Structures are given as structure tokens and as C-alpha cells.
Residue, then its C-alpha position, 0 to 999 in steps of 0.5 A: m237174693l244173697e250178694s256176698v258173705l259179710h262175716a262169720a261169728i264164732n264163740v270163744s272161751d278165752l279172748k286172749i288165746a283166740e286173739h293170739f291164734y287168729g291174729t298171730v298164728l293165722g295172721l288176720t288183721k284186727v279191726e276196731r269194734t265199738l261194741k260193749f261185750a267182749g270180742a274181737w273183729y278181724q278183716l280178710g279182704s271184704f270178709q270179717l271174722h267176729l270172735i265173741v266171748a260167750e259162756r257155754d260148753y265148748p266142743q272137745p277137740v275131735p279126732q283129726e280124721k273127722w275134721g273135714r266132715l265137721t262144720h268149718l271155716a275155709f280160708a284160701i292161702a297162697d302157699l300151703d308149705a309156708a302155712k304148714q311151717t308156721l303151724t308146725a312152729a306154733q305147735v298146731p296139729m294139722q290134717a291133710s285133706s283126704s281129697g288129695r287137694a292142697a288143703i289142710f284142716i286145723q282146730d282153733p283153741d276152742g275146737h272150731v275146725i278151719e280149712l286152709s286151702q291153697v288157691 
């Protein structure tokens, strides 16, 4: 019945900070959106990530050793070492996957966990 993933939507507390993280640090391409509520859409291949400004309590960052066990977004990357250099320069904490795979986990400014896995 399902054919593909179209998008994921996550709530963010500060759009400018989230746009910097997803657009500048992670390098996603921002696309036009015509909705009247605050947010930003990013394109990655046929997938979109929707950032939606919402008023709610946001999770506090959790200890790094637990990141891979939380609900998370996973993105394929070509060069894990280059990603680590970019994230280190941006002062983004990261955790290596405990599975031994070429993958790391990070958190966005609102505490959402993101996996970056080398393919």
C-alpha cells in the first residue's frame, strides 16, 4: 500500500536557529513553501524535511550514550570523516554508533536525534 516516504515534519522552537542547523551545518537545500504558519521546508532527493514552529515543551538533550535508542531521523552520507569535521567545526556534539557501523548520532538545537550513516 505504501510507496515511498514523502516528508517528515518536526517541531522547532526557534526557526532561525533550526534553519542554520539544517541549512548551513547539515547543508540541506531550502525550498519554497506557501503556508501561512512559520516553518521551512528542505529537499533531499525525493524526500522533504518540514520544520514547523510550534509552541510546546521541547525535550532536553539526553545523554549521548542513549541517542541511537531514541526516535530519530537517519540520513545517508558519502563521507563520514568530512561530516565529522564539519560538525566539529560547528561545535555539534556527536556519538559514534555502538553497532560498529560507519555512523554517528547528533542532536539538533531542539533535541531531535539525527543519525548520519555512511553508505
